[in-house]
VOBA-1610 file (N, C-alpha, C; in pm, whole numbers, padded with zeros to 5 digits, always signed):
BEGIN
Met+10510+09993-06271Met+10580+09867-06305Met+10652+09921-06450Tyr+10809+09849-06488Tyr+10899+09921-06575Tyr+10851+09834-06696Gln+10890+09909-06793Gln+10843+09842-06952Gln+10920+09729-06976Thr+10852+09646-06995Thr+10898+09487-07022Thr+10865+09422-07147Thr+10910+09343-07209Thr+10887+09280-07347Thr+10857+09151-07321Tyr+10672+09095-07326Tyr+10591+09001-07335Tyr+10618+08907-07423Val+10718+08749-07406Val+10681+08638-07523Val+10583+08535-07449Arg+10562+08460-07563Arg+10499+08363-07515Arg+10556+08246-07557Ala+10647+08166-07511Ala+10729+08068-07573Ala+10682+07947-07602Gly+10693+07869-07710Gly+10650+07779-07777Gly+10687+07667-07744Ser+10796+07622-07658Ser+10822+07506-07580Ser+10908+07521-07465Val+10972+07430-07421Val+11089+07458-07305Val+11233+07502-07374Ala+11217+07423-07507Ala+11321+07488-07562Ala+11392+07614-07610Glu+11243+07676-07653Glu+11230+07803-07704Glu+11256+07910-07584Ala+11201+07857-07492Ala+11218+07956-07346Ala+11360+07976-07291Gln+11417+07839-07310Gln+11567+07854-07247Gln+11631+07914-07343His+11664+07923-07475His+11717+07989-07577His+11616+08144-07562Leu+11588+08188-07494Leu+11536+08314-07482Leu+11621+08392-07376Leu+11588+08298-07284Leu+11710+08328-07112Leu+11827+08367-07200Ser+11858+08270-07264Ser+12022+08270-07311Ser+12043+08424-07398Asp+11943+08448-07460Asp+11965+08572-07545Asp+11926+08669-07425His+11850+08674-07361His+11827+08789-07276His+11846+08747-07134Pro+11991+08792-07082Pro+11967+08769-06919Pro+11934+08809-06838Glu+11854+08941-06884Glu+11782+09015-06772Glu+11653+08962-06800Ala+11617+08811-06874Ala+11487+08810-06875Ala+11430+08729-06740Lys+11285+08718-06716Lys+11279+08628-06586Lys+11131+08535-06678Leu+11094+08433-06627Leu+11037+08307-06650Leu+10892+08378-06572Leu+10778+08343-06653Leu+10633+08403-06618Leu+10518+08255-06574Ser+10499+08210-06472Ser+10388+08106-06513Ser+10275+08141-06404Gly+10307+08118-06311Gly+10177+08129-06228Gly+10197+08308-06159Gly+10315+08350-06131Gly+10307+08515-06142Gly+10304+08553-06003Gln+10272+08453-05859Gln+10267+08502-05729Gln+10382+08554-05650Thr+10478+08526-05722Thr+10599+08623-05629Thr+10615+08750-05753Leu+10623+08670-05872Leu+10710+08808-05978Leu+10615+08931-06028Val+10499+08904-06007Val+10418+08988-06061Val+10381+09108-05940Pro+10357+09055-05841Pro+10396+09176-05711Pro+10526+09235-05693Thr+10618+09159-05735Thr+10745+09251-05730Thr+10795+09336-05878Leu+10676+09304-05934Leu+10706+09404-06069Leu+10605+09554-06019Arg+10525+09513-05983Arg+10447+09617-05941Arg+10526+09701-05849Gln+10621+09655-05740Gln+10654+09739-05631Gln+10784+09791-05676Arg+10803+09764-05835Arg+10931+09824-05886Arg+11086+09790-05828Leu+11048+09644-05735Leu+11158+09583-05740Leu+11216+09497-05837Ala+11185+09437-05917Ala+11242+09417-06044Ala+11229+09439-06177Arg+11321+09452-06253Arg+11317+09511-06391Arg+11361+09444-06471Pro+11276+09288-06537Pro+11297+09203-06657Pro+11325+09293-06749Ser+11407+09249-06832Ser+11366+09276-06979Ser+11259+09244-07059His+11272+09100-07020His+11161+09032-07071His+11085+08916-07009Leu+10948+08913-07021Leu+10839+08796-06937Leu+10850+08715-07055Ile+10913+08612-07004Ile+10880+08442-07087Ile+10783+08346-07022Asp+10656+08364-07090Asp+10545+08272-07022Asp+10559+08178-07068Ile+10551+08084-06956Ile+10548+07930-06975Ile+10460+07830-06941Ser+10334+07917-06892Ser+10254+07836-06813Ser+10155+07779-06900His+10127+07788-07023His+10086+07708-07131His+10132+07600-07150Leu+10245+07571-07124Leu+10318+07430-07187Leu+10325+07312-07115Ala+10240+07233-07203Ala+10157+07103-07210Ala+10334+06980-07135Asp+10403+07027-07128Asp+10541+06961-07112Asp+10552+06971-06941Leu+10495+07060-06915Leu+10566+07125-06775Leu+10435+07112-06695Arg+10320+07019-06727Arg+10182+07016-06683Arg+10150+06880-06599Gly+10123+06876-06510Gly+10057+06759-06496Gly+10085+06655-06385Ile+10042+06548-06293Ile+10085+06489-06203Ile+10068+06318-06235Ser+10174+06221-06243Ser+10137+06137-06246Ser+10250+05984-06180Leu+10224+05902-06171Leu+10274+05791-06075Leu+10355+05705-06154Glu+10471+05676-06124Glu+10608+05650-06270Glu+10652+05560-06115Gly+10631+05413-06137Gly+10721+05343-06033Gly+10671+05368-05893Asp+10768+05441-05806Asp+10764+05441-05687Asp+10773+05628-05688Gln+10758+05669-05751Gln+10759+05801-05758Gln+10673+05907-05850Val+10611+05980-05698Val+10526+06053-05796Val+10564+06188-05865Val+10537+06212-05992Val+10583+06296-06038Val+10516+06422-06114Ile+10578+06544-06053Ile+10446+06630-06091Ile+10543+06762-06143Gly+10455+06785-06233Gly+10523+06916-06357Gly+10551+07012-06333Ala+10622+07136-06352Ala+10666+07240-06308Ala+10552+07352-06277Thr+10461+07363-06378Thr+10344+07480-06395Thr+10232+07415-06329Thr+10222+07294-06270Thr+10127+07242-06191Thr+10094+07325-06067Thr+09960+07384-06028Thr+09914+07493-05951Thr+09906+07387-05829His+09862+07464-05708His+09891+07430-05549His+09773+07320-05559Ala+09668+07426-05631Ala+09528+07340-05608Ala+09517+07223-05673Glu+09598+07208-05806Glu+09584+07055-05874Glu+09677+06945-05758Val+09764+06993-05717Val+09820+06893-05614Val+09746+06867-05516Ala+09694+06946-05435Ala+09640+06901-05333Ala+09477+06874-05377Ala+09435+06850-05490Ala+09276+06778-05510Ala+09320+06635-05573Asn+09461+06596-05603Asn+09483+06525-05707Asn+09468+06361-05633Asp+09429+06305-05662Asp+09389+06142-05621Asp+09535+06098-05599Val+09620+06066-05701Val+09734+06024-05683Val+09833+06065-05578Val+09840+06187-05533Val+09925+06261-05442Val+09861+06257-05303Arg+09713+06223-05312Arg+09652+06214-05150Arg+09650+06064-05120Gln+09675+05998-05217Gln+09648+05838-05148Gln+09816+05811-05161Arg+09888+05816-05213Arg+10066+05808-05198Arg+10108+05934-05136Ile+10090+06017-05102Ile+10218+06098-05073Ile+10107+06239-04964Pro+09998+06194-04890Pro+09917+06277-04782Pro+09945+06372-04727Gly+10093+06379-04708Gly+10163+06514-04633Gly+10191+06598-04705Leu+10213+06576-04861Leu+10227+06672-04998Leu+10082+06745-05022Ala+09964+06666-05021Ala+09877+06709-05032Ala+09797+06802-04961Gln+09860+06744-04823Gln+09801+06900-04756Gln+09864+06970-04730Leu+09984+06995-04779Leu+10081+07131-04784Leu+10030+07211-04878Ala+09988+07113-05001Ala+09948+07223-05109Ala+09800+07309-05069Gly+09732+07214-04975Gly+09623+07302-04929Gly+09625+07378-04835Leu+09725+07380-04778Leu+09798+07534-04638Leu+09812+07637-04768Ile+09828+07636-04868Ile+09930+07748-04938Ile+09850+07895-04920Gly+09862+07964-04912Gly+09813+08089-04929Gly+09635+08068-04927Asp+09573+08127-05031Asp+09435+08133-05012Asp+09375+08074-05165Pro+09269+08055-05167Pro+09182+07963-05331Pro+09267+08045-05449Pro+09269+08198-05443Pro+09346+08267-05589Pro+09496+08221-05591Val+09573+08232-05473Val+09672+08181-05476Val+09715+08044-05516Arg+09619+07975-05486Arg+09641+07819-05515Arg+09650+07796-05624His+09514+07864-05717His+09487+07835-05861His+09602+07869-05951Leu+09666+07934-05906Leu+09756+08056-06013Leu+09899+07985-05961Gly+09942+07970-05875Gly+10064+07925-05782Gly+10113+07833-05852Thr+10208+07785-05855Thr+10292+07690-05918Thr+10416+07603-05850Ile+10413+07493-05786Ile+10526+07385-05770Ile+10663+07435-05782Gly+10666+07463-05958Gly+10819+07507-06000Gly+10839+07651-05974Gly+10805+07741-05961Gly+10799+07860-05934Gly+10844+07878-05774Ser+10737+07797-05732Ser+10777+07811-05543Ser+10928+07769-05495Ile+10926+07641-05566Ile+11098+07577-05563Ile+11197+07670-05620Ala+11200+07740-05716Ala+11290+07818-05788Ala+11326+07956-05702Asn+11159+08004-05659Asn+11193+08130-05592Asn+11291+08086-05444Asn+11241+07972-05404Asn+11324+07953-05281Asn+11288+08085-05162Asp+11191+08128-05137Asp+11141+08206-05059Asp+11137+08073-04902Pro+11215+08188-04786Pro+11229+08136-04673Pro+11139+08078-04599Ala+10988+08149-04628Ala+10895+08081-04599Ala+10803+08028-04640Ala+10839+07945-04778Ala+10772+07878-04845Ala+10747+07732-04833Asp+10615+07708-04830Asp+10603+07578-04799Asp+10651+07461-04866Tyr+10647+07418-04995Tyr+10683+07323-05108Tyr+10845+07297-05012Pro+10936+07384-05032Pro+11066+07330-04995Pro+11103+07252-04894Ala+10995+07225-04806Ala+10990+07178-04685Ala+11010+07018-04717Ala+10885+07020-04843Ala+10845+06858-04842Ala+10941+06815-04994Val+11021+06930-05053Val+11115+06848-05124Val+11190+06808-05045Leu+11295+06867-04969Leu+11376+06842-04894Leu+11319+06684-04818Ala+11240+06694-04718Ala+11182+06561-04607Ala+11190+06462-04677Leu+11132+06494-04840Leu+11085+06351-04919Leu+11235+06298-05017Lys+11308+06387-04983Lys+11420+06365-05036Lys+11406+06328-05219Ala+11335+06497-05281Ala+11267+06488-05368Ala+11410+06493-05509Ala+11350+06462-05630Ala+11508+06522-05746Ala+11398+06630-05815Val+11474+06694-05847Val+11446+06840-05946Val+11500+06817-06073His+11405+06820-06171His+11465+06750-06305His+11447+06889-06386Thr+11527+06936-06433Thr+11547+07077-06510Thr+11538+07028-06653Ser+11567+07153-06704Ser+11632+07132-06866Ser+11735+07103-06892Glu+11850+07100-06821Glu+11968+07031-06812Glu+12014+06920-06726Arg+11933+06911-06595Arg+12017+06772-06540Arg+11882+06780-06442Thr+11956+06677-06346Thr+11879+06656-06219Thr+11940+06698-06082Ile+11876+06758-06015Ile+11928+06799-05897Ile+11883+06762-05773Gly+11919+06677-05680Gly+11887+06580-05574Gly+11833+06710-05468Ala+11771+06667-05378Ala+11717+06802-05268Ala+11794+06874-05184Asp+11896+06746-05178Asp+12012+06824-05031Asp+12101+06912-05105Asn+12107+06877-05237Asn+12201+07012-05326Asn+12114+07105-05365Phe+11986+07111-05344Phe+11909+07256-05465Phe+11853+07346-05346Phe+11838+07372-05217Phe+11838+07485-05188Phe+11940+07511-05095Thr+12016+07649-05149Thr+12160+07686-05093Thr+12174+07781-05020Gly+12064+07859-05021Gly+12057+07992-04893Gly+11941+08093-04909Leu+11925+08178-04867Leu+11804+08287-04898Leu+11776+08328-04989Phe+11661+08254-05089Phe+11627+08309-05203Phe+11708+08242-05309Glu+11840+08145-05298Glu+11912+08088-05378Glu+11866+07922-05365Thr+11921+07892-05504Thr+11916+07740-05533Thr+12017+07690-05616Gly+12042+07603-05636Gly+12130+07532-05740Gly+12124+07543-05893Leu+12020+07619-05934Leu+11966+07622-06040Leu+12087+07736-06114Asp+12148+07688-06235Asp+12263+07792-06321Asp+12165+07904-06392Pro+12200+07993-06419Pro+12140+08075-06512Pro+12080+08028-06637Gly+11946+08010-06702Gly+11900+08002-06799Gly+11822+07841-06768Glu+11871+07796-06669Glu+11826+07667-06649Glu+11667+07653-06613Ile+11570+07556-06657Ile+11438+07598-06644Ile+11419+07460-06520Ile+11321+07478-06466Ile+11240+07361-06366Ile+11172+07298-06449Val+11174+07164-06485Val+11077+07078-06542Val+10994+07026-06491Arg+11026+06929-06384Arg+10902+06887-06314Arg+11013+06842-06182Val+10929+06765-06079Val+11000+06718-05974Val+10935+06570-05905Ser+11044+06469-05864Ser+10984+06372-05840Ser+11012+06333-05704Phe+10883+06280-05637Phe+10883+06270-05509Phe+10873+06126-05469Pro+10971+06034-05399Pro+10986+05897-05378Pro+10860+05862-05296Val+10767+05822-05296Val+10683+05780-05258Val+10675+05678-05070Pro+10709+05802-04981Pro+10713+05731-04848Pro+10633+05642-04793Gln+10668+05596-04672Gln+10579+05494-04602Gln+10507+05577-04534Lys+10500+05683-04471Lys+10423+05841-04409Lys+10487+05947-04437Ser+10394+06011-04432Ser+10417+06194-04440Ser+10308+06228-04361Gly+10365+06384-04326Gly+10276+06455-04267Gly+10306+06615-04225Tyr+10227+06700-04276Tyr+10270+06857-04234Tyr+10197+06916-04143Glu+10282+07011-04070Glu+10197+07131-03975Glu+10262+07240-04004Lys+10195+07376-04011Lys+10262+07497-03983Lys+10191+07596-03927Phe+10248+07683-03822Phe+10184+07784-03788Phe+10235+07908-03879His+10098+07937-03967His+10126+08071-04086His+10102+08221-04003Gln+10160+08291-04082Gln+10109+08455-04095Gln+10005+08485-04105Ser+09939+08517-04024Ser+09757+08571-04050Ser+09746+08647-04185Ala+09865+08715-04199Ala+09814+08832-04328Ala+09875+08723-04465Ser+10007+08687-04463Ser+10064+08623-04594Ser+10028+08463-04618Arg+09997+08400-04498Arg+09976+08265-04492Arg+10111+08249-04538Phe+10183+08287-04521Phe+10325+08214-04523Phe+10356+08128-04393Ala+10470+08009-04396Ala+10463+07973-04273Ala+10587+08058-04180Leu+10528+08094-04079Leu+10644+08103-03951Leu+10689+08002-03937Val+10676+07909-03907Val+10719+07768-03915Val+10636+07685-03965Gly+10710+07597-04045Gly+10655+07452-04107Gly+10774+07352-04091Val+10682+07257-04047Val+10742+07096-04045Val+10680+07021-04130Phe+10787+06915-04185Phe+10754+06840-04301Phe+10799+06718-04225Val+10756+06583-04177Val+10806+06493-04146Val+10776+06332-04246Ala+10856+06230-04259Ala+10841+06195-04383Ala+10890+06054-04343Val+10898+05920-04343Val+10947+05793-04306Val+10952+05756-04470Leu+11067+05755-04516Leu+11097+05708-04623Leu+11071+05555-04652Ala+11085+05541-04765Ala+11016+05363-04816Ala+11175+05260-04748Asp+11284+05321-04711Asp+11394+05257-04663Asp+11378+05273-04509Gly+11301+05334-04453Gly+11240+05331-04337Gly+11365+05459-04244Ser+11420+05544-04312Ser+11469+05651-04264Ser+11370+05761-04228Val+11398+05847-04159Val+11331+05955-04114Val+11405+06054-04124Arg+11343+06149-04194Arg+11351+06296-04244Arg+11267+06425-04196Val+11332+06528-04166Val+11248+06620-04113Val+11294+06762-04185Ala+11177+06832-04229Ala+11230+06962-04274Ala+11152+07065-04217Val+11218+07183-04205Val+11163+07303-04123Val+11196+07439-04249Thr+11081+07454-04307Thr+11031+07613-04305Thr+11005+07714-04244Gly+11063+07830-04278Gly+11008+07961-04190Gly+11077+07987-04063Ala+11136+07913-04027Ala+11240+07932-03913Ala+11395+08002-03938Gly+11438+07944-04026Gly+11552+08003-04040Gly+11551+08089-04233Pro+11665+08102-04235Pro+11685+08198-04385Pro+11691+08102-04523Cys+11679+07979-04472Cys+11635+07856-04563Cys+11617+07746-04523Val+11500+07703-04610Val+11519+07552-04570Val+11584+07421-04506Phe+11572+07413-04359Phe+11679+07305-04362Phe+11626+07182-04255Arg+11720+07067-04235Arg+11650+06908-04184Arg+11712+06944-04044Ala+11610+06887-03960Ala+11606+06920-03806Ala+11677+06742-03783Ala+11819+06749-03742Ala+11857+06658-03743Ala+11865+06583-03579Ser+11830+06672-03468Ser+11750+06622-03365Ser+11637+06584-03346Ile+11563+06626-03419Ile+11434+06597-03449Ile+11454+06427-03486Glu+11472+06420-03607Glu+11525+06290-03675Glu+11553+06211-03602Ala+11679+06225-03495Ala+11758+06141-03417Ala+11658+06055-03321Ser+11567+06158-03244Ser+11446+06097-03201Ser+11342+06022-03218Leu+11293+06067-03344Leu+11199+05980-03423Leu+11249+05843-03498Ala+11396+05817-03514Ala+11425+05685-03543Ala+11452+05601-03456Asn+11438+05649-03273Asn+11419+05566-03207Asn+11285+05533-03185Asn+11189+05634-03207Asn+11070+05664-03173Asn+10997+05739-03245Phe+10901+05675-03324Phe+10819+05750-03439Phe+10688+05779-03335Ala+10691+05874-03285Ala+10578+05920-03198Ala+10634+06053-03130Ala+10443+06163-03109Ala+10476+06274-03105Ala+10568+06325-03006Glu+10544+06260-02898Glu+10608+06316-02769Glu+10780+06276-02807Ala+10822+06219-02908Ala+10974+06167-02911Ala+10996+06326-02983Ala+10929+06342-03087Ala+10932+06484-03178Ala+10951+06598-03054Glu+10863+06603-02989Glu+10830+06721-02916Glu+10947+06715-02785Ser+10996+06641-02736Ser+11121+06602-02678Ser+11287+06669-02737Ala+11283+06695-02875Ala+11386+06715-02910Ala+11426+06862-02883Ser+11541+06898-02891Ser+11573+07066-02881Ser+11646+07119-02982Ile+11585+07256-03009Ile+11614+07300-03116Ile+11652+07427-03073Ser+11846+07434-03110Ser+11894+07567-03100Ser+11819+07693-03168Ala+11841+07828-03114Ala+11752+07943-03166Ala+11869+08033-03268Glu+11988+07975-03222Glu+12136+08035-03269Glu+12114+08015-03424Gly+12060+08150-03530Gly+12082+08162-03676Gly+11959+08136-03734Leu+11868+08126-03669Leu+11727+08164-03689Leu+11640+08269-03703Asn+11541+08267-03768Asn+11464+08439-03809Asn+11422+08488-03677Ser+11452+08609-03684Ser+11382+08726-03572Ser+11321+08808-03646Asp+11191+08847-03628Asp+11140+08981-03686Asp+10972+08987-03586Ile+10932+09080-03658Ile+10812+09131-03586Ile+10715+09011-03591His+10694+08892-03653His+10618+08808-03596His+10669+08715-03527Gly+10781+08722-03471Gly+10838+08595-03403Gly+10959+08602-03372Ser+11003+08595-03226Ser+11158+08581-03229Ser+11225+08451-03245Ala+11381+08420-03261Ala+11427+08308-03320Ala+11380+08221-03179Glu+11341+08245-03079Glu+11328+08161-02975Glu+11229+08148-02986Tyr+11149+08207-02999Tyr+10989+08131-03014Tyr+10971+08038-03141Arg+11039+08094-03264Arg+11051+08000-03390Arg+11110+07819-03339Ala+11228+07880-03260Ala+11300+07747-03238Ala+11186+07643-03114His+11076+07695-03028His+11006+07636-02969His+10891+07577-03066Leu+10869+07618-03148Leu+10739+07598-03241Leu+10808+07478-03306Val+10936+07452-03318Val+10967+07338-03426Val+10958+07235-03330Pro+11004+07171-03261Pro+10952+07036-03227Pro+10798+07033-03197Val+10687+07114-03157Val+10568+07126-03128Val+10494+07103-03267Leu+10544+07173-03383Leu+10496+07118-03488Leu+10545+07019-03551Ala+10654+06955-03541Ala+10682+06809-03558Ala+10622+06735-03471Gly+10571+06754-03319Gly+10492+06647-03308Gly+10371+06632-03343Arg+10311+06759-03404Arg+10166+06745-03492Arg+10188+06678-03620Ala+10289+06704-03663Ala+10304+06650-03794Ala+10302+06492-03783Val+10354+06433-03673Val+10396+06277-03688Val+10245+06234-03701Ser+10201+06331-03525Ser+10036+06296-03502Ser+09917+06243-03637Gly+09943+06342-03691Gly+09880+06364-03838Gly+09936+06250-03961Ala+10095+06189-03979Ala+10126+06127-04052Ala+10053+06003-04072Arg+10073+05975-04222Arg+10004+05862-04276Arg+10074+05830-04406
//
């Protein structure tokens, strides 16, 4: 691990100032991606700015028709929270499927979506539920947040503060995970929003989370497992690696979408 300077930020504003003063710095909260990267010498930040303890970034609340989750809230907290379980069951289910217990008790929702790993679970929920990502500077809609492989709409020095999820009529998530990492080989989140529109987001299959328009169209006419399973997904542009070919991933998407529909509530 390279030498770095550890700083415990006293506030979000201080963390933002530190990022501005030290462009090579990195934020530290759960550390589930950053720490292994440091150990492998794949990153060399000048400073590690710890924000894990900041109360302003933690917690879950119901605000009108939105479930609002602080950026440093852990996966385990999301999975166990009564508000999430009652209002957005698919999101609670997703959080409970991330990694293993140690990962779920350390990893955070803000870190997950800021990193935008192509096989991470949370991006599928953010995109399918049409969530809003609130930062230290502005609010970014889900459709504009995930821009590419490990890339987001965040500007340098911008910090995710919380994420607002509109309460849907129904939601469900299913994934086929890699046995070693428990990341999604393919994961599909299905949501019927409050206005009745259907959104389906896919993670793990491509370089970045994406919406499955063909499945959305099928479910708009008939919200049933067989409708999702009958949709066709092209393998063009999908990931192909030792875990599964692009064609295999394309086959999994409608299968998992059907299961997500069956379990949606």
